[in-house]
N, C-alpha and C positions, 0 to 999 in steps of 0.2 A: 330404528325407531324401537324402542326396549317393549318388553310385554306390556310393562305398567304403563308406558304411552300408548299403548294399542287398547287397551282394556276400555277406557271410554269411547270409543268411536264404533257406532253401529256397523252393520252391515252395508249399507249402503255407503258410507264414508270409506271402509275397508275397501271395498270394491273399487272406489276411485282412486285410491292411494295405490293400490296394487296394478290398477290398468297404466300408470305410470309407470311402472318397472315391466309389466307381461301385457300387452294389449289385449291378447286372448284371456286376461281376467275376467269373471263372470259370478255371480252371486252362487249358483249354483254348486260353487268349490267349494264352500262354507267357510268358516271362517279361521280354522285351523290352515287350512292351505293357503289364505289370502293374506294371512300374517306373513306364514312364511316367505310368501313372495317378496312381501315388504320387507324382512328384515334379510332379503337379498340372497335367501337359499336357491339353491339349483332343483327347480321342483320343473318334472315332466308333464306336462298337462295333457288330460285324456283328449282325443280328436272328437269334436264336438260333431252330431250329428248334421248339423245344420251349414257347417262346413262342409260335408261332404255334398250337401245339395247344392252349395254354392258353386263346386268342382263338378258337378253334373251338369249344373246349367251351362257353363261357361263351355265344357265340352259341346254339350248338344247344338249351341248358338253356334261354336267354329264346324263343327260336321254339316251344319244344315243354313250356312251364312247365306249362301245365294238366294233361297227361299225365305229367311227370315230377316236379313239382314235390314230392309227398309220398313220393318214393322218396330223393330227396337229403339227406343228413345231414352234408356237408361242409361248407367254409365258402363255397363257392357257393350256399349255402341263401339266402344274406343277396341274392342277385343282385344283386351289386355288378358292374360290368364285370371288376375286376380281382379278385376274390374266388382265383382261380384261382392269381394270382401271389404267394398267401400262402402255398400248397402248394411242397413240395419238388420236384424236377426227378422223382426216382423215382417220387413220388405221383402226378405228373400222366400219366408215360409208363401206370402203372397202369390210370390211370383209361381212356387211349385204349385199351390193349389189354384191358382186362376190356369193354368196350363197343367194338369194333373193328367190328363190322357198320355203326354208324352212323357211322364215319369211316375205312373202308374206302378213300375216295377221297383222303383227307388223307396227301400226302406232304411 
């Protein structure tokens, strides 16, 4: 798409288009970066803090599976290292908040 074609799209539409090329695209990147992704430019996205939390959850579950395995009912039950990446950001934040005593040192 050309810049002229992208001009008529709002931010939500740009996010949806960009996610077709880069699943980690989100509205916080801003219009300029989203347009660059859609144009096919090589963009290095900053690591999102929510993804760090996803990794922390899966690491905790792996280390403590004997104690918590029977309590897990979400996709992390698969014990796949990327299971939490299939959950929405809101669900991931909820997991962290519901278990903040386990993740209180997580910044």
